[in-house]
N, C-alpha and C positions, 0 to 999 in steps of 0.2 A: 815685599808683600805687606798689605795693611794689617794692622793689629787692633784688636778690641780688648777692653779690660772688663773682667768680671770680678765683682767683689763677693766674697763668701766668708765663711767661718769654719775653722777646723772642727771635725767631729771627734768627740771623746768616746762615744759609744757607737758601734756599728752593727748592733744586733737588729733582728727583724722588727721588734717593737719600736725602737727608736727611729728606724727607717720609715715605718708606717706613719709614725707621728710627724716626721718631717714632711712627707708627701701630703698628709692631711692639712698641714699648715702652708701648703703652696711652695714648698722647698724641693729642690732636686738633690739627691745624694750623688756625689761624684768621687772619683779617685784619680790621682796623678801617679802614673807609673814612669819608670825610667831614671829615677833618682836612687839614692842609697836605700830607701825603703818607700813603699806606697804611702801617699798622703791622702787621707780621707777628709772631705769637706762637703759643705752644702751651700747652695745659693738659691735665691728666689728664681722661680721658673721664668718669670718675665725677663730676667737678666740674659737669657740665652736666645731670645728672639732674633737679634741681629747676627747671631752665629749660626743658628740652625735653619731658620726660615729665609734663606737667601741662596741664590745660585753662585755667589762669590765665595772665594776661598780666603780664609783669614788665619793668622796666628793669634794666639790668645795670651794675655797676661792675667794670671790668677793672683788677686790681692786678698790675702787672708787677714783676719782681725789681729793676728799676732805680729803684723808688720812685714811678713814675708811676701815677696813677689816672685812668681815663677813663670817663665816663658814656656808655653806648651802649644800643642796642636790637638784638635779633636781626633780621637782614635776610634771610638765606638759610642753609639747612642741607642738606647732602648726606649720604645714607645709603648704605651698601653694599646692593646689590640683593638679596643672599642672606642675609647675616648681620645686616643692619639696624644694623651698627655705624656710629657717626658718622664720616664721612670728612673733612668740612671745614665750617667755619662762617664766615659773613660777618657782621660787626657794622657798625652805622652810628653814628658819633659824634653825641651830642646837644649842641645849643647852645641856651642859655636863650632866645634871641630868635628862634629859627627853628622854624617849625611842622614837624611830621613826621606821617607817616601810619603807622598801626599797626592791626592787627586785634585787636579787643577782644571778650571773651566776652559773650554776652547772658545776663542774669539775669531770669527771669520773676517778676513780683510780682503780688499781688492774686488775687482769686478770680473766675473767669468764671461768669456766670449760665448760659451755654451748657453749660459742663462740668457744673455742678450739675444741669442738666436732662437729662443723659445724653450730651452731646456729647463728642467726643475732641479734646484739644488737640494741635496739631501745631506744633512749632517749626521754621519754614522756614529761619531763619538762626541758627546757633549762635554765629557771630562776625560782627561788623560792622566795616567799615573806617572808622577815625576819623582826623580831622586836627586837631591841636592843638599848642599849645606844650607842651614836656616837663612843665612843672609842672601842666598842666591835663589830662593823660592820666588817664582814669578807670580804676578797677580792673575795672569792668564797665559795660555799657550796660543800663539798666533798661527792661524791656518790661512795662508794666502792662496786664494782661488783664481788669481789673475791668469793662470795658464790653462785652466780647465776648459777644454772644448766639450761639446755635447758627447756624452758617453764616457768621458774620462773620469779617473779616480785620483784622489790625492792620498798618497800613502804616508804613513808616519815617518818614513825615511826622508821625506821632503820638508819636514818641519824643522825650522831653525832652532838649534839648541846650543846657545853660547855658553851658558853657565849651569846647565842642568842636563840630566839624562832622562830619556823617555823609556819607561819600562814596559814596552810592548813589542811583539814580534814585528819583523820588517814588513810583513804582508798585511798589517792592520790598516784598514781604510778609514781615514778620518772624515772625508767628504767626497761626494761624487755628484756629477751632473747627469741626471737621467733624461732620456728623450721623452718629452711630453706627448700625450695623445694627439694634441693639435699639430705638433711639429711632425709627428710620425705620419699623420694624415696628409699634411702638406707635402711631405717627401714622396708619399705614394702617388699623390695626384701629379706631382712634377714628373715622376718617372713615367706615368701613363701618358702625359702630354709629350714627353720626349719620344716614346715609342710611336705615338700617333704621328708625330712630325716626321720621324724616320720612315714610316710606311708611305707617307705622302710623297716623299722625295723619290722613293723607288718607283 
């Protein structure tokens, strides 16, 4: 999985006044959990654009002014209800020998016979929850629709998972090909034509 680097500085004071002052200065207060103790730091809001405003999944390297580097993933983010400014971010520290859960985007591959026949592809799950060691986290989960006929569904059990686990019930539908109105109308007209031909033969 691709990684991005965010540079910040460790916070000495974590009170309400200092937090407000940080936000007024265009900074975002953050916390890293999962280590021996939580690490409080702050970074410029613009530093999070490539992490937050993207459909892709990333791991993150947090570089602090004291020379420390920590591998993390985004765990939780809070936005202002009106302005949509980032108010706070929680990160979770990665450990090479410990599995973690993360939502990964779904990438559709292949060509569906059902779509070629006039059906409409619907992606039911745009992201799937994955459990894996940090080194095995995929950039995306591949959903191959090559065998989907019109009216068929692709269940999570049909997704290839070589080095990770999908944390969803077996009956979770990832994608499906629905019968379009045009295809339904064509089928009805074809059925009427067949009935008409059968009557003439009689």
